[in-house]
N, C-alpha and C positions, 0 to 999 in steps of 0.2 A: 103459553106457548104460541108463537106466531108461525103458522104453517104457510109455506111459500111453494106454489106450483110453478115449475119451469117447463116451458114448451118452446118450440122453434117454428114460428109462423113463416120464416124465410128460409135460411140455410141451416145446416146441421152443425152440431159440435161433436166432440169425441167423448168416449168414456173417460179418457185421461183428463179432459177439461172439467168434466163433472166431478171427478175425484178431487181435483185441486181446489175447486170452489167449495166442495163439501168440507174439506179439511179446514179451510178458512172459516167457514160458518160455525165449526165446532168451537171456535174461540169466543163466540157470542152466546151468552145465556138466553135461552128462550126462543131460538130460531130452529126451525125444522124444514129442511129443503127436500123437495120431491121432484126429481127429474122424470118427466114423462118419457116413456120409451121412444116416442116419436122424435125426441131431440136427436137421436142417433140414426134415424132413417136417411137414406139417400135415394134420390130420384132425379138424375141429371143434376141440374144446378141446385135443386131444392131439397129440403129436409122431408122427403116423402112427396107423394102426390098431393095435388091441391086438396083432394078429399081427406087424405090422412092429416094434413096440417090443419085443415078446417075442423075436423072432428076433435083433434087433440086440444086445440084452443078452446072450443066450446066446452069440452069436458072439464078442463081446468077452470074456466070461468064460472061454470054452473055447479061446481062441487062446493057445497057449503062448508066443507072441512077446511078450505083454504082462505086465508085473509088477503093473499096477494098472488098475482100472476106476473112472473118475470120472464121476459122474452130472452131466449138463450143467445140470439145472434141476429144481426141485421143481414145485409147483403142485398137481397132482392126477393120479393115474393109475397109479402103480407098483403099488398094491394089486391092480389088475385083472389083472396079469400075474405077480405075485411067486411065487405057489405053483407055477404051471406052469414058470416060469423056473428056479427052484431044483431042480425035479425033473429038468431037462435038463442041469444043470451036471455036467461030468465032472471027471476028476482034475486037469486043467489049472487048473480054477477054484479048487482047494483052496489054492494057494499065493499067491493074489493079495490085494492090499489093495483095499477097496471104499470109496469116499469120497463123502460127500454129507450132506445134512440135510433137514429139513422133510419133504416127502412121501417123500423117499428113505429115511426111517426105517422104512417098511414093509419095504424090502429089507434094511436093516441089521439090523433085528430078526430077520427070518427067517434071514439068514445066521448070526447069532449063535446062534440056537436050534439050527440044524443043524451048527454048528461048521465052517462053510465060510469059508476065508480069514480076513481081518482086517478087520472092519467098523470104519469110522472116521467119526465125526461131524466134518464139515469144510465150509468154504465151497465154493461151486461156481462154475463159469465164469460163470453168469448174474449173479453178484454184481459183475461188472465194470460193470454198469449203474448201480449205486449211486454216489452221490457219494463219491469216495475209495475206490471198490471195488478199485482196484489193490492196496491194502494187504491186503485179504482174500485175493485170488488169490495174491499173493506169499507169504502165510503158508503156503498149501497147497503151492505149488511148492517153497518152502524146506524144508518138512517132508519132502517126498518126496526132496529132495536131501540130507537128513541133518541139517537144522537143527531142533532141538526148541524153539526159542524161542516158537513159536506155540501150544504146548500150553496148555490151560486151567490157570491158575496154582494152582488148589486141588486138583489131583490128588495123591493120596497112595498109600499102600501097599495100599489096598483096591481091588477090582475096580470098574469104573464103566461106566455106559452113559448115553447122552444122546439125548433125543428132543424133538421138538415135542410139546406137551402133547396136542393133539387127535389127532395120529398115534398116540401111545401109548395114548390112550383107545380108539381104534378097533382097535388090535392086541389089546387085552385080550379073552380068550376065543376067539381065533382060532388057527389052526395056525402063525401067524407070530410069536406072542408068545414071547419067550425067557424062561427062568427067571432071575429077577433076585435071588433070595435072596442076602444077603450083599453085594450091590452098593450103591454110592452111585449113586443115579439123579438125573441132571440133566435138568430140563425147562425149556422156554421156550415162549412163545406170541406170536402177532401177529394183530392185526385182529379180536379177539374182545372183546365187552362183558365188563365185570367179572362180571356174573351168569353169563355163559357159562363164564368161567374157574372160577368157583365150582362150576358144575355138572360141569365136566370133572374137577376135583379130587375131587368126591364119587365119581365113577366110578373114576378111576385109583387113588386111595388104597385102595379096597376090594380091589384086585387086587395090591397091593404088600406084602402081609404077608411079613415076614422080611427085608426089605431093610435095609441098614446105615444108610440115611438118605437124605434127599431134599434137593437143592439147587435153588434157583429162579434161572433165568436171566432174561433180559430179557422183559418183557411189554409189547410196544410197539404203537403205533398203535391204542390202545384207543378204539373208537367212544364217543361221548358218548350216554349213555342219558337219557331224559326224566326219570328219577328217579335220583339218585345212589345207588349200591349201598351205600355206607357203610363198605366195607372195601377196603383196598389189596390188591394182588396178594400182597404179603408176608404180610398178615394172613390172607388166604384160605388160602394154603399152610400157615401155622402152624395154623390152625383144623382143617383136615382131617387134617394129620399128627398132631395131638394126638388127634383122634377115633379114629385107628387105631393109636396108639402107635408112630408112625414118627418117628424122630429127625429134627427139622428142622435142617439144618446150614448155613442161611444162603444167600447169593447165589452165583451162578455167572456166569462170563463167556462165556455163549453166547446166541445170539438172532439174529433176522432183521435184522442190521446188519453194518457193515464190521468190527466188533470181535469177531465170532463166532470163538471159539477152537476149537482142535482137541481132540477127545476120542476117543482110540482105545478101543474097547470092551475090557473085561476088564482085564488087568494090563499089557499091552504099552504101552510109552511111546515107541516109535519107529516109523518107517515100516517098518522091517525086522521089527518084531514082537518086539524084545528088551526 
C-alpha cells in the first residue's frame, strides 16, 4: 500500500474536490490518499495562515506512514513558508516523493537544492476542476502506482527540472534556487502578456548559465495587449537562449492544462526514484 498525504501549501481546495480525487484513486490498487484538514482552511487568499500551512506541510513530510506528499493546489503562497518548512523536515522526509507544479515549484526547487526526497513536477488534485481534468489526475495516480506512461515524452539521459517560468524567475538569487548546471530545464507559463514572458526570460536566462538546454512548454491564456508584441513565445525563448548561449531544445509537454506531463527532477524516471 502506498500512502499519499495531501496538503495545501498555497491555496485551498474543497471537500468536493477531495471526494472526486478519492473516487478516482479507488480505481488504482494499492493507493491510499489522506487529505490533511488544512487543505480546506481559508485565510484570505491562502489555505490557512502561514503557520497553519507550514505546520501541515511539515506534519505530512515528517510522518513516516506516508511515501509521498502531494500538493493540493498552486496559486500563490508556498514561498512564504518554504524555507522554514525545509528547516524542520526530519529523516522521515528524506525518503518521500513530493508532487506538484506551478507555485509548488518553490518547494520543488528548495527540496532539490537540499537533496531532500524526490521532487516531481506533476498535476495536482485541483486539476480535477478543468474540463477533462480526470485524465491529468489519473496520470499522477497511475505514475505513483507504477505506470510511467505519463512521463514527459522528451526526457532523455540528462538530468532535468521543470518549473512555471515566473516561479523560476522568483527563485533565482534565493536560498531555494537549486543548481541546474548540466540540466535540461523545462518551463511553462500561464496568464502573462507576451511582453511579460519576454521580461521573465530576460531574467531567468541570465541565471541559467551552464545548463544543458531549455525546452518551452505551453504558454497559455495569454492576455491580449493593446499593441501586438511581435514575437511568439517560441521566438522569445529562442532570442534569450541565443543571447546567453543556452541551447534551445524545442517544445515540451508541460503546462497549466490537462495534458501537463510528469517530470521527475534529476535522473529518476519512476515514482520509486529508479
